RODO-2510 file (C-alpha; in nm, 4 decimals, decimal comma):
residues 574
     n   res          X          Y          Z
     1     m    19,5113    -5,8682   -11,4651
     2     i    19,3893    -5,9568   -11,8471
     3     n    19,5985    -6,1886   -12,0457
     4     w    19,5418    -6,0570   -12,3418
     5     k    19,7615    -6,3212   -12,5397
     6     l    19,4785    -6,5611   -12,4187
     7     v    19,1903    -6,3424   -12,5368
     8     g    19,3142    -6,3231   -12,8522
     9     l    19,3418    -6,7100   -12,9472
    10     v    18,9560    -6,7198   -12,9240
    11     n    18,8500    -6,5207   -13,2333
    12     t    18,4973    -6,4068   -13,1224
    13     s    18,6148    -6,3212   -12,7412
    14     k    18,6522    -5,9377   -12,7963
    15     r    18,2947    -5,9260   -12,9811
    16     r    18,1079    -6,0996   -12,7193
    17     i    18,2696    -5,9582   -12,4189
    18     k    18,1802    -5,6315   -12,5661
    19     r    17,7883    -5,7740   -12,5790
    20     i    17,8491    -5,8816   -12,2114
    21     v    17,9412    -5,5840   -12,0609
    22     l    17,6875    -5,3697   -12,2619
    23     l    17,3758    -5,5623   -12,1869
    24     s    17,5139    -5,5761   -11,7774
    25     s    17,5498    -5,1849   -11,8089
    26     g    17,2245    -5,1905   -11,9503
    27     a    17,0634    -5,4042   -11,6990
    28     l    17,2420    -5,1865   -11,3726
    29     l    17,0545    -4,8862   -11,5550
    30     m    16,7268    -5,0418   -11,5399
    31     q    16,7761    -5,1241   -11,1853
    32     g    16,8894    -4,7375   -11,1254
    33     l    16,5810    -4,6345   -11,3107
    34     f    16,3879    -4,8249   -11,0909
    35     l    16,4986    -4,6828   -10,7790
    36     l    16,4487    -4,3441   -10,9486
    37     i    16,0892    -4,4441   -10,9589
    38     i    16,0379    -4,5474   -10,6047
    39     k    16,2314    -4,1693   -10,5036
    40     t    15,9854    -4,0259   -10,7601
    41     w    15,7163    -4,2156   -10,5597
    42     i    15,8247    -4,1140   -10,2099
    43     d    15,8272    -3,7868   -10,3350
    44     q    15,4780    -3,7674   -10,4146
    45     g    15,4203    -3,9072   -10,0920
    46     l    15,3212    -4,2819   -10,1379
    47     a    14,9968    -4,1549   -10,3322
    48     i    14,7808    -4,4145   -10,4925
    49     n    14,6789    -4,2065   -10,7643
    50     q    14,7052    -4,2322   -11,1552
    51     d    15,0019    -4,1131   -11,1518
    52     f    15,0861    -4,3769   -10,9054
    53     m    14,9554    -4,6450   -11,2019
    54     f    15,1831    -4,4743   -11,4765
    55     l    15,4486    -4,5396   -11,2042
    56     c    15,3751    -4,9059   -11,1483
    57     a    15,3431    -4,9424   -11,5428
    58     g    15,7065    -4,8223   -11,5714
    59     a    15,8598    -5,0174   -11,2890
    60     l    15,6991    -5,3130   -11,4922
    61     l    15,8797    -5,2050   -11,8003
    62     l    16,1851    -5,1895   -11,6570
    63     i    16,1693    -5,5050   -11,4519
    64     i    16,0925    -5,6687   -11,8042
    65     l    16,3928    -5,5207   -11,9466
    66     k    16,6339    -5,5303   -11,7127
    67     n    16,4947    -5,9423   -11,7084
    68     g    16,6205    -5,9741   -12,0452
    69     f    16,9851    -5,7974   -12,0900
    70     n    17,0487    -6,0143   -11,8394
    71     l    16,8876    -6,3351   -12,0172
    72     f    17,0997    -6,2395   -12,3329
    73     r    17,3935    -6,1463   -12,1306
    74     f    17,3828    -6,5090   -12,0059
    75     r    17,3545    -6,6571   -12,3287
    76     q    17,6480    -6,4640   -12,4630
    77     s    17,8410    -6,5657   -12,1654
    78     t    17,7462    -6,9204   -12,1944
    79     a    17,8296    -6,9264   -12,6007
    80     l    18,1824    -6,7368   -12,5061
    81     s    18,2620    -7,0203   -12,2278
    82     s    18,2088    -7,3230   -12,5319
    83     e    18,3593    -7,1147   -12,7973
    84     a    18,6975    -7,0897   -12,5698
    85     k    18,6491    -7,4356   -12,4394
    86     s    18,6409    -7,5801   -12,7744
    87     t    18,9033    -7,2981   -12,9418
    88     l    19,1415    -7,3680   -12,6712
    89     r    19,1165    -7,7599   -12,6736
    90     g    19,1514    -7,7724   -13,0307
    91     l    19,4701    -7,5146   -13,0658
    92     l    19,6009    -7,8013   -12,8237
    93     f    19,5119    -8,0974   -12,9968
    94     e    19,6545    -7,9272   -13,3357
    95     k    19,9673    -7,8379   -13,1482
    96     i    20,0684    -8,1387   -13,0210
    97     s    20,0224    -8,3339   -13,3555
    98     r    20,2646    -8,1012   -13,5090
    99     i    20,5371    -8,1035   -13,2756
   100     e    20,7755    -8,3847   -13,2273
   101     p    20,6894    -8,6229   -12,9027
   102     s    21,0504    -8,5286   -12,7827
   103     q    20,9099    -8,1625   -12,7388
   104     m    20,7020    -8,2622   -12,4843
   105     k    20,9542    -8,4343   -12,2300
   106     t    20,8434    -8,1507   -11,9589
   107     m    20,4961    -8,2629   -11,9692
   108     n    20,4130    -8,5886   -11,8428
   109     h    20,0556    -8,7695   -11,9110
   110     a    19,8591    -8,6751   -11,6059
   111     e    19,9810    -8,3551   -11,6224
   112     l    19,9201    -8,3159   -11,9839
   113     g    19,5339    -8,4410   -11,8998
   114     q    19,4715    -8,2685   -11,6236
   115     l    19,5467    -7,9396   -11,8699
   116     m    19,3003    -8,0784   -12,1151
   117     s    18,9881    -8,0971   -11,9015
   118     e    19,0611    -7,8911   -11,5730
   119     g    19,3107    -7,6629   -11,7040
   120     i    19,0539    -7,6065   -12,0414
   121     d    18,7482    -7,5647   -11,7482
   122     h    18,9661    -7,3084   -11,5691
   123     c    18,9909    -7,0714   -11,9177
   124     e    18,5904    -7,1859   -11,9760
   125     l    18,5341    -7,0097   -11,6525
   126     y    18,7681    -6,7269   -11,6983
   127     f    18,6276    -6,6313   -12,0276
   128     g    18,2669    -6,6557   -11,9285
   129     s    18,2760    -6,4844   -11,5795
   130     y    18,6061    -6,3606   -11,5275
   131     v    18,6843    -6,1443   -11,7840
   132     p    18,3472    -5,9310   -11,8610
   133     q    18,3360    -5,9130   -11,5047
   134     f    18,6649    -5,7030   -11,4964
   135     f    18,5349    -5,4364   -11,7538
   136     y    18,2172    -5,3839   -11,6106
   137     a    18,3070    -5,3586   -11,2342
   138     f    18,4698    -5,0384   -11,3189
   139     i    18,2046    -4,8844   -11,5279
   140     a    17,9153    -4,9743   -11,2686
   141     p    18,0823    -4,7084   -11,0126
   142     v    18,0831    -4,4925   -11,2767
   143     l    17,7209    -4,5175   -11,3982
   144     l    17,6086    -4,5524   -11,0646
   145     s    17,8584    -4,2426   -10,9130
   146     i    17,6742    -4,0397   -11,1987
   147     m    17,3257    -4,1395   -11,0744
   148     v    17,3975    -4,0145   -10,7124
   149     s    17,5905    -3,7308   -10,8103
   150     f    17,2565    -3,5102   -10,8866
   151     f    17,1495    -3,5538   -10,5264
   152     s    17,4834    -3,5747   -10,3449
   153     v    17,8387    -3,4958   -10,5042
   154     n    18,0034    -3,5625   -10,1752
   155     v    17,8506    -3,9750   -10,1444
   156     a    17,9443    -4,0039   -10,5390
   157     i    18,3053    -3,8919   -10,4358
   158     w    18,3281    -4,1159   -10,1366
   159     l    18,2278    -4,4095   -10,3359
   160     c    18,4686    -4,3281   -10,6096
   161     v    18,7348    -4,3249   -10,3355
   162     c    18,6289    -4,6482   -10,1790
   163     v    18,6045    -4,8633   -10,5374
   164     p    18,9438    -4,8963   -10,6043
   165     l    19,0099    -5,0286   -10,2691
   166     i    18,8872    -5,3683   -10,3442
   167     p    19,1066    -5,4307   -10,6529
   168     i    19,4283    -5,2680   -10,4692
   169     a    19,3362    -5,5885   -10,1891
   170     i    19,3229    -5,7856   -10,4750
   171     m    19,6546    -5,6936   -10,6105
   172     a    19,8044    -5,7307   -10,2706
   173     v    19,6498    -6,0960   -10,2409
   174     q    19,7828    -6,1598   -10,5858
   175     k    20,1021    -6,2225   -10,5329
   176     i    20,0729    -6,4560   -10,2671
   177     a    19,8073    -6,6529   -10,4382
   178     k    20,0365    -6,6831   -10,7202
   179     r    20,3070    -6,8589   -10,5175
   180     l    20,0424    -7,0823   -10,3749
   181     l    19,8515    -7,1573   -10,7227
   182     e    20,1813    -7,3135   -10,8552
   183     k    20,2068    -7,5453   -10,5399
   184     y    19,8888    -7,6389   -10,6369
   185     w    19,9191    -7,7309   -10,9652
   186     g    20,2273    -7,8890   -10,8944
   187     s    20,0994    -8,1437   -10,5857
   188     y    19,8131    -8,2026   -10,8089
   189     t    20,0211    -8,3615   -11,0861
   190     t    20,2256    -8,5266   -10,8790
   191     m    19,9424    -8,7057   -10,6969
   192     s    19,7671    -8,7934   -11,0057
   193     d    20,0711    -8,8731   -11,2161
   194     n    20,1783    -9,1348   -10,9004
   195     f    19,8156    -9,2531   -10,8610
   196     l    19,7812    -9,3441   -11,2227
   197     d    20,1628    -9,5216   -11,2013
   198     r    20,0363    -9,7527   -10,9224
   199     l    19,7234    -9,7998   -11,0743
   200     k    19,8534    -9,9236   -11,3757
   201     g    20,1274   -10,1620   -11,1908
   202     l    19,8349   -10,2745   -10,8815
   203     k    19,9046   -10,6349   -11,0117
   204     t    20,2998   -10,6188   -10,9384
   205     l    20,2649   -10,4201   -10,6684
   206     k    20,0801   -10,6922   -10,5342
   207     i    20,2739   -10,9707   -10,6394
   208     f    20,6013   -10,8218   -10,4399
   209     d    20,3854   -10,7344   -10,1472
   210     v    20,4661   -10,3512   -10,1801
   211     d    20,1174   -10,2527   -10,2287
   212     d    20,0674   -10,1299    -9,8671
   213     r    20,3766    -9,8958    -9,8656
   214     m    20,2710    -9,7637   -10,2301
   215     q    19,9051    -9,7014   -10,1201
   216     d    20,1062    -9,4793    -9,7884
   217     q    20,2605    -9,2865   -10,0569
   218     i    19,9633    -9,2709   -10,2495
   219     d    19,8138    -9,1239    -9,8553
   220     a    20,1034    -8,8779    -9,8064
   221     d    20,0808    -8,7278   -10,2033
   222     a    19,6740    -8,6704   -10,1145
   223     e    19,7729    -8,5318    -9,7883
   224     h    20,0238    -8,2792    -9,9129
   225     f    19,7520    -8,1679   -10,1840
   226     r    19,4776    -8,1446    -9,9511
   227     k    19,7443    -7,9431    -9,7370
   228     a    19,7654    -7,7162   -10,0777
   229     t    19,4180    -7,6804   -10,1549
   230     m    19,3317    -7,5898    -9,7835
   231     r    19,5950    -7,2928    -9,8139
   232     v    19,4261    -7,1816   -10,1359
   233     l    19,0990    -7,1827   -10,0355
   234     i    19,2254    -6,9869    -9,6856
   235     m    19,3404    -6,7293    -9,8948
   236     q    19,0073    -6,7346   -10,0952
   237     l    18,8463    -6,6708    -9,7842
   238     n    19,0438    -6,4375    -9,6542
   239     s    19,0750    -6,1996    -9,9938
   240     i    18,6534    -6,2300    -9,9901
   241     s    18,6695    -6,1028    -9,6019
   242     i    18,8565    -5,8475    -9,6971
   243     m    18,6428    -5,7172   -10,0115
   244     d    18,3422    -5,7568    -9,8084
   245     w    18,4764    -5,5195    -9,5302
   246     v    18,5873    -5,2362    -9,8339
   247     a    18,2208    -5,3033    -9,9421
   248     y    18,0357    -5,3078    -9,6357
   249     g    18,2345    -4,9852    -9,4829
   250     g    18,2297    -4,8443    -9,8054
   251     a    17,8115    -4,8595    -9,8454
   252     c    17,8263    -4,7640    -9,4552
   253     g    18,0129    -4,4536    -9,4830
   254     a    17,8389    -4,3309    -9,8077
   255     i    17,5192    -4,3591    -9,5830
   256     i    17,6492    -4,1648    -9,2784
   257     i    17,7564    -3,9179    -9,5355
   258     a    17,3806    -3,8871    -9,6974
   259     l    17,2678    -3,9128    -9,3025
   260     t    17,4823    -3,6257    -9,2291
   261     q    17,3017    -3,4297    -9,4876
   262     y    16,9621    -3,5130    -9,4604
   263     n    17,0069    -3,3847    -9,0912
   264     r    17,1743    -3,0247    -9,1877
   265     g    16,8695    -3,0540    -9,4815
   266     d    17,0716    -3,0541    -9,7344
   267     l    16,8811    -3,4047    -9,8620
   268     t    16,5453    -3,4818    -9,9111
   269     l    16,4113    -3,8543    -9,7246
   270     s    16,3770    -3,9610   -10,0871
   271     a    16,6731    -3,8849   -10,1848
   272     l    16,8381    -4,0588    -9,9106
   273     i    16,6290    -4,3551    -9,9555
   274     f    16,7892    -4,3488   -10,3540
   275     i    17,1590    -4,2906   -10,2113
   276     a    17,0829    -4,5524    -9,9452
   277     l    16,9747    -4,8394   -10,2308
   278     v    17,2160    -4,7465   -10,4824
   279     s    17,5242    -4,7477   -10,2091
   280     a    17,4059    -5,1011   -10,1636
   281     e    17,4282    -5,2202   -10,5198
   282     f    17,7193    -5,0024   -10,5492
   283     f    18,0077    -5,2197   -10,4915
   284     i    17,8171    -5,5539   -10,6090
   285     p    18,0024    -5,5555   -10,9482
   286     m    18,3448    -5,4794   -10,8051
   287     r    18,2691    -5,7606   -10,4796
   288     q    18,1564    -5,9681   -10,7419
   289     l    18,4776    -5,9085   -10,9456
   290     g    18,6596    -6,0211   -10,6381
   291     s    18,4708    -6,3506   -10,5805
   292     f    18,6051    -6,4477   -10,9506
   293     f    18,9495    -6,3831   -10,8074
   294     h    19,0473    -6,7475   -10,8143
   295     v    18,8793    -6,7807   -11,1282
   296     a    19,1351    -6,5612   -11,2327
   297     m    19,4394    -6,6598   -11,0575
   298     n    19,3733    -7,0628   -11,2242
   299     g    19,2868    -6,8942   -11,5598
   300     a    19,5874    -6,7619   -11,5377
   301     q    19,7993    -7,0189   -11,4302
   302     a    19,6125    -7,2436   -11,7039
   303     a    19,6931    -7,0018   -11,9502
   304     r    20,0725    -7,0422   -11,8610
   305     r    20,0797    -7,4120   -11,9074
   306     i    19,8787    -7,3620   -12,2184
   307     f    20,1526    -7,1409   -12,3914
   308     s    20,4251    -7,3385   -12,2651
   309     i    20,3056    -7,5986   -12,5613
   310     l    20,1708    -7,3372   -12,7871
   311     d    20,4627    -7,1369   -12,7949
   312     l    20,6987    -7,4545   -12,8751
   313     e    20,8459    -7,3905   -13,2034
   314     d    20,6937    -7,6213   -13,4603
   315     m    20,9476    -7,8135   -13,6703
   316     k    21,0017    -7,6804   -14,0425
   317     r    20,8043    -7,9750   -14,1816
   318     d    20,6921    -7,8075   -14,5055
   319     v    20,8064    -8,0646   -14,7742
   320     a    20,5686    -8,2804   -14,9522
   321     l    20,5916    -8,6505   -14,9684
   322     t    20,3492    -8,7477   -15,2754
   323     q    20,5351    -9,0688   -15,3131
   324     l    20,7498    -9,3032   -15,1505
   325     s    20,9760    -9,4789   -15,4057
   326     k    21,3358    -9,5770   -15,2811
   327     g    21,3166    -9,6117   -14,8959
   328     y    21,5296    -9,4555   -14,6114
   329     h    21,9407    -9,3800   -14,6256
   330     l    22,0693    -9,3773   -14,2971
   331     d    22,4294    -9,2045   -14,2840
   332     d    22,6053    -9,1398   -13,9430
   333     v    22,2912    -9,1250   -13,7262
   334     t    22,3899    -9,0810   -13,3431
   335     v    22,1532    -9,0120   -13,0760
   336     h    22,2319    -8,9214   -12,7531
   337     y    22,0229    -8,9788   -12,3616
   338     g    22,2319    -8,7939   -12,1445
   339     s    22,6403    -8,9463   -12,1831
   340     k    22,4763    -9,2455   -12,3320
   341     n    22,4322    -9,3199   -12,6835
   342     a    22,1703    -9,4888   -12,7492
   343     l    22,2744    -9,5067   -13,1429
   344     n    22,6574    -9,4742   -13,2335
   345     h    22,7427    -9,4154   -13,5874
   346     v    22,4790    -9,6020   -13,7105
   347     s    22,4483    -9,6129   -14,1501
   348     l    22,2201    -9,8215   -14,3627
   349     d    21,9914    -9,8467   -14,6653
   350     f    21,6346   -10,0015   -14,6549
   351     t    21,5150    -9,9822   -15,0036
   352     l    21,1386   -10,0822   -15,0981
   353     n    21,0436   -10,4488   -15,2047
   354     q    21,2201   -10,5969   -14,9218
   355     t    21,1227   -10,7024   -14,5637
   356     i    21,3581   -10,6305   -14,3187
   357     g    21,3874   -10,7505   -13,9585
   358     l    21,5592   -10,6201   -13,6881
   359     v    21,6973   -10,8189   -13,4072
   360     g    21,9182   -10,7551   -13,1059
   361     e    21,9528   -10,7644   -12,7165
   362     s    21,7066   -10,5449   -12,4888
   363     g    21,8701   -10,2062   -12,4730
   364     s    22,1004   -10,2599   -12,8305
   365     g    21,9249    -9,9355   -12,9844
   366     k    21,6459   -10,1296   -13,1658
   367     s    21,3475    -9,9003   -13,0357
   368     t    21,5711    -9,5830   -13,0835
   369     l    21,6038    -9,6708   -13,4613
   370     v    21,2688    -9,7652   -13,5143
   371     s    21,1439    -9,4533   -13,3587
   372     l    21,3375    -9,2120   -13,5597
   373     l    21,2384    -9,4278   -13,8782
   374     s    20,8444    -9,3589   -13,8241
   375     g    20,9084    -8,9826   -13,7528
   376     f    20,8411    -9,0200   -13,3575
   377     k    21,1783    -8,8766   -13,3117
   378     s    21,3595    -8,6047   -13,4108
   379     d    21,6690    -8,5006   -13,2062
   380     y    21,9678    -8,7244   -13,3647
   381     d    22,2813    -8,6312   -13,5286
   382     g    22,3619    -8,7289   -13,8538
   383     t    22,1204    -8,7820   -14,2053
   384     i    21,8180    -8,9623   -14,2451
   385     l    21,6855    -8,9477   -14,5679
   386     i    21,3323    -9,0500   -14,7060
   387     d    21,3400    -9,0769   -15,0996
   388     d    21,6919    -8,8482   -15,0905
   389     m    21,4914    -8,5856   -14,8332
   390     d    21,5453    -8,5149   -14,4934
   391     i    21,2966    -8,6827   -14,3070
   392     r    21,2338    -8,4258   -14,0115
   393     s    21,1737    -8,1908   -14,3261
   394     i    20,8226    -8,3877   -14,4363
   395     n    20,5203    -8,3112   -14,3274
   396     l    20,3993    -8,5381   -14,1075
   397     t    20,0781    -8,6055   -14,2201
   398     d    20,2332    -8,6909   -14,5493
   399     l    20,5018    -8,9556   -14,3564
   400     y    20,2123    -9,1199   -14,1929
   401     n    19,9846    -9,1522   -14,5122
   402     h    20,3219    -9,3565   -14,6587
   403     v    20,4293    -9,4905   -14,3446
   404     g    20,2397    -9,7004   -14,1180
   405     y    20,3541    -9,7753   -13,7377
   406     v    20,2170   -10,0950   -13,4958
   407     g    20,4414   -10,1303   -13,1829
   408     s    20,3436   -10,3561   -12,8612
   409     d    20,1393   -10,0950   -12,7080
   410     s    19,9374    -9,9729   -12,9647
   411     t    19,5696    -9,8184   -12,8683
   412     v    19,2653    -9,9652   -12,8555
   413     f    19,0091    -9,6909   -12,7693
   414     q    18,6658    -9,6677   -12,6344
   415     g    18,4160    -9,7143   -12,9128
   416     s    18,2781    -9,9624   -13,1390
   417     f    18,5181   -10,2191   -13,3355
   418     r    18,4215    -9,9693   -13,6454
   419     s    18,5178    -9,6882   -13,5100
   420     n    18,8843    -9,8352   -13,3921
   421     l    18,8958    -9,9607   -13,7521
   422     q    18,8081    -9,6287   -13,9380
   423     m    18,9916    -9,3813   -13,7441
   424     n    18,9459    -9,0435   -13,9340
   425     d    18,8739    -9,2550   -14,2606
   426     s    18,6142    -9,4193   -14,4235
   427     f    18,5583    -9,7773   -14,5193
   428     s    18,3224   -10,0649   -14,6254
   429     d    18,2175   -10,2813   -14,4051
   430     e    18,3364   -10,5762   -14,6335
   431     l    18,6999   -10,4228   -14,6438
   432     m    18,7064   -10,3914   -14,2306
   433     m    18,5797   -10,7372   -14,1875
   434     k    18,8613   -10,8957   -14,4740
   435     s    19,0997   -10,6959   -14,2649
   436     l    18,9458   -10,8848   -13,9484
   437     q    18,9661   -11,1939   -14,1462
   438     e    19,3173   -11,1511   -14,2219
   439     v    19,4288   -11,1277   -13,8394
   440     g    19,1431   -11,3894   -13,7346
   441     l    18,9101   -11,1591   -13,5541
   442     d    18,6208   -11,1787   -13,8016
   443     h    18,4424   -11,4694   -13,6215
   444     f    18,5169   -11,3062   -13,2723
   445     v    18,3500   -10,9658   -13,4200
   446     l    18,0774   -11,1394   -13,5238
   447     s    17,9917   -11,3496   -13,2243
   448     k    17,9680   -11,0143   -13,0944
   449     g    17,7251   -10,8475   -13,2560
   450     g    17,9580   -10,7229   -13,5333
   451     l    18,1375   -10,3908   -13,6286
   452     d    17,8959   -10,1726   -13,4188
   453     f    17,9804   -10,3514   -13,0819
   454     v    18,1326   -10,1321   -12,8562
   455     l    18,4485   -10,1483   -12,6749
   456     e    18,5207   -10,0431   -12,3318
   457     t    18,8428    -9,8128   -12,2557
   458     g    19,1576    -9,9785   -12,3490
   459     g    18,9684   -10,2817   -12,5045
   460     d    18,9795   -10,4377   -12,1435
   461     e    18,7300   -10,6984   -12,2479
   462     l    19,0024   -10,8082   -12,5056
   463     s    19,3154   -11,0184   -12,4672
   464     v    19,6764   -10,9109   -12,5378
   465     g    19,6639   -11,0577   -12,8784
   466     q    19,3168   -10,9433   -12,9435
   467     k    19,3999   -10,6243   -12,9192
   468     q    19,6710   -10,6270   -13,0939
   469     r    19,5531   -10,8131   -13,3751
   470     l    19,3082   -10,5599   -13,4128
   471     c    19,5287   -10,2725   -13,4284
   472     l    19,7042   -10,4656   -13,6995
   473     a    19,4110   -10,5376   -13,8772
   474     r    19,3595   -10,1354   -13,8439
   475     c    19,6743   -10,0896   -13,9934
   476     l    19,5615   -10,3299   -14,2857
   477     l    19,3113   -10,1706   -14,4083
   478     r    19,5838    -9,8410   -14,5161
   479     k    19,7964    -9,9114   -14,8015
   480     k    20,1048    -9,7991   -14,6834
   481     a    20,4614    -9,8078   -14,9084
   482     v    20,6624    -9,8720   -14,5586
   483     y    20,5253   -10,0583   -14,2510
   484     i    20,7362   -10,1041   -13,9228
   485     f    20,5893   -10,3716   -13,6527
   486     d    20,7781   -10,2955   -13,3712
   487     e    20,7669   -10,6228   -13,0789
   488     v    20,3871   -10,6188   -13,2264
   489     a    20,3976   -11,0110   -13,1096
   490     s    20,5288   -10,9509   -12,7308
   491     g    20,3474   -11,0744   -12,4826
   492     v    20,0702   -11,2676   -12,6607
   493     d    20,0113   -11,6336   -12,6994
   494     l    20,1315   -11,8698   -12,9594
   495     e    19,8424   -11,8575   -13,1657
   496     s    19,8285   -11,4552   -13,2031
   497     e    20,1617   -11,4685   -13,2516
   498     m    20,1427   -11,6713   -13,5408
   499     i    19,8482   -11,5125   -13,7039
   500     i    19,9962   -11,1529   -13,6198
   501     l    20,3363   -11,2681   -13,7944
   502     d    20,1174   -11,4789   -14,1297
   503     a    19,9558   -11,1727   -14,1690
   504     i    20,2449   -10,9178   -14,1633
   505     h    20,3954   -11,1631   -14,4090
   506     t    20,0645   -11,1250   -14,6714
   507     l    20,1297   -10,7145   -14,6756
   508     k    20,4588   -10,7834   -14,8664
   509     a    20,4167   -10,6540   -15,2430
   510     p    20,6055   -10,4475   -15,5161
   511     n    20,7155   -10,1194   -15,3855
   512     t    20,6617   -10,2165   -15,0509
   513     l    20,8967   -10,1984   -14,7198
   514     i    20,8264   -10,4172   -14,4245
   515     i    21,0323   -10,3540   -14,1261
   516     i    21,0231   -10,6194   -13,8126
   517     v    21,1343   -10,5914   -13,4710
   518     s    21,0728   -10,9373   -13,3221
   519     h    21,1609   -11,1004   -12,9877
   520     r    21,1458   -11,4471   -13,1822
   521     l    21,4620   -11,4827   -13,4105
   522     k    21,2429   -11,8007   -13,6341
   523     s    21,0002   -11,4876   -13,7066
   524     i    21,2472   -11,3062   -13,9146
   525     e    21,4966   -11,5909   -14,0787
   526     a    21,3164   -11,5670   -14,3800
   527     c    21,3496   -11,1999   -14,3759
   528     d    21,4853   -11,0052   -14,6994
   529     g    21,7834   -10,8623   -14,4511
   530     i    21,7996   -10,8964   -14,1065
   531     v    21,9968   -10,5834   -13,9013
   532     v    22,2085   -10,6932   -13,6087
   533     m    22,2285   -10,4437   -13,3029
   534     d    22,4309   -10,3899   -13,0124
   535     q    22,5321   -10,1442   -12,7677
   536     g    22,3813    -9,8921   -13,0214
   537     q    22,5763   -10,0548   -13,3328
   538     c    22,5090   -10,2209   -13,6315
   539     v    22,7222   -10,5174   -13,5945
   540     g    22,5607   -10,7201   -13,8734
   541     y    22,3218   -10,6619   -14,2313
   542     g    22,2778   -10,9738   -14,4157
   543     i    22,0435   -11,2515   -14,4450
   544     h    22,0078   -11,5225   -14,1833
   545     e    22,2689   -11,7676   -14,3736
   546     y    22,5334   -11,5187   -14,3900
   547     l    22,4911   -11,3556   -14,0625
   548     m    22,5135   -11,7034   -13,8986
   549     k    22,8435   -11,7353   -14,0761
   550     s    22,9525   -11,3915   -14,0327
   551     c    22,8159   -11,2138   -13,7080
   552     p    22,9101   -11,3967   -13,3798
   553     t    22,6293   -11,1665   -13,1943
   554     y    22,3972   -11,2717   -13,4835
   555     k    22,4924   -11,6372   -13,3754
   556     n    22,4791   -11,6048   -12,9637
   557     l    22,1337   -11,4833   -13,0380
   558     v    21,9863   -11,7522   -13,1823
   559     s    22,2176   -12,0271   -13,0163
   560     t    22,0704   -11,8933   -12,6974
   561     q    21,7103   -11,8701   -12,8500
   562     r    21,7147   -12,2016   -12,9241
   563     k    21,8562   -12,3618   -12,6206
   564     q    21,5873   -12,1782   -12,4126
   565     e    21,3203   -12,3301   -12,6608
   566     l    21,4541   -12,6587   -12,6057
   567     f    21,4653   -12,6377   -12,2652
   568     f    21,1289   -12,5605   -12,2101
   569     e    20,9853   -12,8220   -12,4964
   570     k    21,1764   -13,0885   -12,2349
   571     g    21,0084   -12,9103   -11,9424
   572     n    20,6449   -12,9496   -12,1176
   573     d    20,7719   -13,3181   -12,2040
   574     a    20,8455   -13,3954   -11,8257
***
């Protein structure tokens, strides 16, 4: 019932668990000695004399020691919980940063977010409450049985026989609980994922007048989750009821045996009272373990999900990339999505000192190609080399030190402009303001009070164009050998688009490769080379003038877009 693999992840856990168990046992021992003082006083006929004063002093000392043991136990438990929480969360973040995004297909964002928050919280309680109590619950009955055996061996044997009934009941319920908790977690993640999806697309749902229907679906998911939760709660309450029957029945049985011996004259009144008081305490540790049963099950379930990530095989990315001096070489690269090929036998070379445009219809393979070049995707057939080294073998940190990426959905984090620009690096205010000036955001930032102005979650107070320009400024601060811009000007206003494209072209420098994916073909006409994608294949590569003569696909894209622009211009004039 202890997941030693999970316990082993926290270096200090075993040491702290031992301390907690010893401190709990010490507090119990003080309680037992306190009861012995009460027995002694009864044996003295409840007389108030000089011995009584010594007994009171001893009782007071035992109370102080017991509270001291409990205080230190609480501190150790709190420290263990905190260390477990930070360690597990850190291990998950570290693992996620090392593995390939494609390896996380089995866990969606809502499920991962739930694991990082509620799942880690369950493990925190598992370490701080359940694990120490598990060991203490078996030590405490031994200590109390030894105390009782000095007065009645029969009662001690009875209590020892009854104690195992509680963990047996727990194990019996565990089989049912495991299935219930799996359904509970499944219902929770399904509801969370669907809710986030509907919330993200709420405007679209309202436009198409399907928000009421989607609300009904969310209500159905919530009702399903409520029923799953109630089944878990009922199971927990039933398990507690079973433990109460065993505990109270065992205590009553011990008292009945003691009364029988007292009637026969085998026990003194003081011994009878002592046994009655100990019997009341006897089952508390094991019953408390039972009350932590749901903590154990939630922790075990969370542990399984944590290890489903931690046990993923790390890609062997141990090749260092200290300097990027040549560029990319792609040879016969194919990417499969089920039975469909997103890329089909693509062979290309991208060298430094170039600006490359990447164009094609939606679904032509542009985004897949960019994911490969950025290192985000590693499941492909064929060869992709950077400076003659397999991209899948290069250390990701080294790769991202040389390759910069800005997409259409880059993230603005809650925090200041400064923290969004610096991330894990440190730049002077002068450099940050210069990068903001290059994307036309410097006056806006100053109007908000400067770099320390705090943005809301997701930068909700910024327009789409401002968000993209801020993400672009973040990229401009870091000198890279390769810059990849994937539809970075998509969905922004015309002014922001022109500012973004101008800023991108200012990056052109010796030993630099710029790759631009853009829906506006005019913005890439001046590129040193243009790659034309169609149905996962490269159907054209060259400068604009060459492609207009030799590549029908590119010529058709340009012609169609120019007709659309003329149509909208006439519409605006009208």
